[in-house]
C-alpha positions as CSV (number, residue, x, y, z in Angstrom):
1,M,20.9,10.0,-0.8
2,K,17.2,10.1,-1.4
3,A,14.9,12.5,0.4
4,P,12.3,10.8,2.6
5,C,9.5,11.9,0.3
6,E,11.2,10.2,-2.6
7,F,11.6,7.0,-0.6
8,V,7.9,7.1,0.3
9,A,6.9,7.7,-3.3
10,T,9.1,5.0,-4.8
11,K,9.2,2.3,-2.2
12,I,6.5,2.7,0.5
13,I,3.4,3.7,-1.5
14,P,3.9,1.0,-4.1
15,S,4.3,-1.6,-1.4
16,L,1.2,-0.4,0.4
17,R,-0.8,-0.6,-2.9
18,A,0.5,-4.1,-3.5
19,K,-0.5,-5.3,0.0
20,L,-4.0,-3.7,-0.5
21,V,-4.4,-5.2,-3.9
22,R,-3.6,-8.7,-2.5
23,I,-6.0,-8.2,0.4
24,L,-8.8,-7.1,-1.9
25,L,-8.2,-9.9,-4.3
26,D,-7.6,-12.7,-1.8
27,R,-9.9,-11.9,1.1
28,Y,-12.7,-10.0,-0.6
29,G,-12.7,-11.6,-4.0
30,M,-12.7,-8.3,-5.9
31,K,-11.9,-8.2,-9.6
32,Q,-8.8,-6.4,-10.8
33,V,-10.9,-4.0,-12.8
34,E,-12.9,-3.1,-9.7
35,I,-9.7,-2.5,-7.7
36,S,-8.2,-0.4,-10.5
37,K,-11.2,1.9,-10.5
38,I,-11.1,2.3,-6.7
39,L,-7.4,3.0,-6.6
40,G,-7.3,5.1,-9.7
41,I,-4.7,2.9,-11.5
42,T,-4.8,0.7,-14.5
43,Q,-5.8,-2.9,-14.4
44,A,-2.3,-3.7,-15.7
45,S,-0.9,-2.0,-12.6
46,V,-3.2,-4.0,-10.3
47,S,-1.9,-7.2,-12.1
48,Q,1.7,-6.2,-11.5
49,Y,1.0,-5.4,-7.8
50,A,-0.7,-8.8,-7.4
51,S,2.2,-10.6,-8.9
52,N,4.9,-8.8,-6.9
53,A,6.3,-7.2,-10.1
54,R,5.7,-3.8,-8.4
55,G,5.6,-2.9,-4.7
56,N,7.9,-5.6,-3.5
57,Y,9.6,-3.7,-0.6
58,H,8.4,-6.3,1.9
59,E,10.9,-5.1,4.5
60,I,8.6,-2.3,5.4
61,F,6.1,-4.8,6.9
62,E,8.8,-6.5,8.9
63,M,10.1,-3.1,10.2
64,H,6.6,-1.9,11.0
65,P,4.3,-4.8,11.8
66,W,1.4,-2.5,12.7
67,I,1.1,-1.6,9.0
68,E,-0.6,-5.0,8.3
69,R,-3.5,-4.1,10.6
70,E,-3.8,-0.6,9.0
71,M,-4.0,-2.2,5.5
72,E,-6.8,-4.5,6.7
73,E,-8.7,-1.5,8.0
74,I,-8.2,0.4,4.7
75,A,-9.5,-2.7,2.8
76,R,-12.6,-2.8,5.1
77,K,-13.2,0.9,4.4
78,I,-13.0,0.3,0.7
79,I,-15.5,-2.6,1.0
80,N,-17.8,-0.2,2.8
81,G,-17.6,2.4,0.0
82,K,-15.0,4.8,1.5
83,R,-11.9,6.2,-0.3
84,P,-8.5,4.7,0.7
85,S,-5.7,6.9,2.1
86,F,-2.2,5.9,3.1
87,C,-1.4,9.4,4.5
88,G,-1.5,8.3,8.2
89,I,0.7,5.3,7.5
90,C,3.4,7.3,5.7
91,K,3.4,10.0,8.3
92,R,3.8,7.5,11.1
93,I,6.6,5.7,9.3
94,L,8.5,8.9,8.7
95,K,8.0,9.9,12.4
96,E,9.2,6.4,13.6
97,R,12.2,6.5,11.2
98,K,13.2,10.0,12.4
99,V,13.6,10.9,8.7
100,A,17.4,11.2,9.0
101,S,17.9,7.5,9.0
102,W,17.0,7.0,5.3
């Protein structure tokens, strides 16, 4: 059985990054290199997130539809020059899932 923090690190964070990458590429027309600098990851990672080779735990968005709005807000903050953070999303998911249900 995986601990909740392992699940967050291996499934949730990559899926949030993938969603954010797709929003920044599709809605804001950012380049992969720009996104890689902002997120502190390689351009190759951005490419993998964009093509669903990474971060393809889509069930998280079905289980928690509010995440979509949060990701849009994070993207807007990035466009306005602010640093992205998924901390609030992960904390809320863990609270809603009651940790024991992993």
